Structures are given as C-alpha cells and as structure tokens.
C-alpha positions in Angstrom: 78.7 91.2 88.8 82.4 90.9 89.2 85.1 93.0 87.6 85.6 92.9 83.9 89.1 92.3 82.6 89.9 94.5 79.6 93.0 93.9 77.6 94.7 97.1 76.5 97.8 98.4 74.8 100.1 101.2 76.1 99.7 104.2 73.9 102.1 106.6 75.7 104.1 107.0 78.8 104.8 110.4 80.3 107.1 111.1 83.3 105.2 113.5 85.6 107.8 113.5 88.4 110.7 111.3 89.5 108.2 108.9 91.2 105.1 109.3 89.0 104.2 108.3 85.4 101.1 108.8 83.4 100.4 105.7 81.3 97.8 106.1 78.6 96.2 102.9 77.3 94.0 102.2 74.4 92.0 99.2 73.1 88.6 98.1 71.7 87.6 96.7 75.1 87.6 100.3 76.5 84.6 101.2 74.4 82.2 100.1 77.2 84.2 101.7 80.0 82.0 104.0 82.0 82.8 107.7 81.7 81.6 110.6 83.8 81.1 108.4 86.9 83.0 108.9 90.2 83.2 105.2 90.7 84.9 104.5 87.4 88.4 103.2 88.1 90.9 100.7 86.9 93.1 98.1 88.5 96.3 97.3 86.6 97.5 93.7 86.5 101.0 93.4 85.2 102.6 90.3 83.9 105.5 88.6 85.7 108.6 89.8 84.0 110.4 86.5 84.7 107.7 84.5 82.9 107.9 83.5 79.2 104.1 84.1 79.0 103.7 87.8 79.1 99.9 87.8 79.7 98.4 88.6 83.1 96.9 85.5 84.6 93.6 87.2 85.5 93.7 86.3 89.1 92.7 89.7 90.4 90.4 90.4 93.3 87.3 92.5 92.8 
C-alpha cells in the first residue's frame, strides 16, 4: 500500500532555535495515524507560494 495523504491544519508554531521550528498540526484525517510505532512518520508537502492554488498537488514519492 502506498502512502496516505492526510490534509491537516496548522495548530501552532513554536521557535525552538534560530534554525528549528516545531509545527503542530491537527485534523480529522489524523485519527487513523499510527501511534506508538517507531516507523510512524510524516512527510510534509508544502504548496508552491507562487501559485494561486494553495493546495499541494499530491505528487509525493512513497
């Protein structure tokens, strides 16, 4: 099975250092996200800021 794209919303952003931020996301699609597993991870796909359409295009590699 390939990766599942989950749409989320940014809940908070915290500056941890000059070069690191903690971004907390929320959303109904996270209800099925695996917890307590070492292999659980996310890949962030950001929209192109120069595009009028601010949604990611979903073209991410597994």
